[in-house]
C-alpha positions in Angstrom: -63.8 -31.8 67.2 -61.1 -29.1 66.7 -59.2 -28.3 70.0 -59.2 -24.6 71.0 -56.0 -22.8 71.1 -54.4 -22.1 74.3 -53.5 -18.5 73.6 -56.5 -16.7 72.3 -56.0 -12.9 71.0 -58.0 -10.7 72.8 -57.0 -7.2 71.4 -54.0 -6.2 69.4 -52.4 -3.2 71.4 -51.0 -1.9 68.1 -54.3 -1.5 66.5 -54.9 2.0 67.9 -51.6 3.1 66.4 -51.5 5.1 63.2 -49.5 3.2 60.6 -47.1 5.4 58.7 -48.3 6.9 55.3 -47.3 4.8 52.3 -44.9 7.6 50.9 -42.8 7.4 54.3 -42.8 3.8 54.3 -41.5 3.4 50.9 -38.8 6.1 51.8 -37.6 4.9 55.2 -36.9 1.8 57.2 -39.2 2.7 59.9 -42.0 0.4 61.1 -45.2 0.5 59.2 -47.1 0.0 62.5 -45.4 1.0 65.7 -44.4 -1.6 68.2 -46.3 -1.9 71.4 -44.9 -0.2 74.5 -43.0 -2.3 76.8 -45.9 -2.3 79.5 -48.3 -3.5 76.7 -45.8 -6.1 75.7 -45.2 -7.5 79.0 -49.0 -7.7 79.7 -49.5 -9.5 76.4 -46.8 -12.1 77.2 -48.1 -12.5 80.8 -51.7 -13.0 79.4 -50.3 -15.6 77.1 -48.2 -17.5 79.2 -50.0 -17.1 82.4 -50.6 -20.2 84.8 -53.4 -22.2 83.4 -54.5 -25.8 83.6 -52.5 -28.5 81.9 -53.3 -28.5 78.1 -51.6 -32.0 77.6 -48.8 -30.6 75.6 -46.4 -33.2 76.9 -43.5 -31.3 77.7 -43.2 -32.7 81.0 -43.2 -36.2 79.7 -40.5 -35.6 77.2 -38.2 -33.7 79.8 -38.6 -36.3 82.3 -35.2 -38.3 83.0 -37.0 -41.0 84.9 -39.9 -41.6 82.5 -42.0 -41.0 85.5 -44.6 -39.2 83.5 -46.9 -41.0 81.2 -50.5 -40.4 79.5 -53.4 -42.3 80.8 -54.8 -43.8 77.8 -58.5 -43.9 78.8 -58.6 -40.2 80.4 -55.8 -38.8 78.1 -54.7 -37.0 81.3 -51.0 -36.7 82.3 -50.0 -39.2 85.2 -47.0 -39.0 87.4 -45.8 -42.2 88.9 -44.3 -41.0 92.2 -42.7 -44.4 92.9 -40.3 -43.4 89.9 -40.2 -39.8 90.4 -36.7 -38.7 92.0 -37.9 -35.1 92.6 -35.9 -33.3 90.1 -38.5 -30.7 89.3 -37.7 -30.5 85.7 -41.2 -31.0 84.7 -42.3 -28.2 86.8 -39.4 -26.1 85.6 -40.1 -26.4 81.9 -44.1 -26.5 82.1 -45.1 -24.0 79.7 -48.4 -23.5 81.6 -47.1 -23.9 85.1 -49.5 -26.8 85.7 -46.8 -28.6 87.7 -45.9 -27.5 91.2 -43.3 -29.2 93.4 -44.4 -29.2 97.0 -42.2 -30.5 99.9 -43.8 -33.6 101.4 -43.4 -33.8 105.2 
């Protein structure tokens, strides 16, 4: 079974923009298709990198200096061994999907 992509393209904000005519493209260095506006670019970036559940990319496991993060071989899920974790929060900081959150334990 092929895994689903994490970031699905819902729509291209540039599709509605008119491309430059061929003559103008050949005579200049202007973009053939105009770039999206800043608002559209930010919205697209937020959609793509918004908090979502863990997709098992293993960035947390690679960045953990204590080797406290492993993958359970049976369930294939990420496991954090709190006996070894020193709470540096690197895993939470560098998780590209925001799936790890550091919480103060009273």
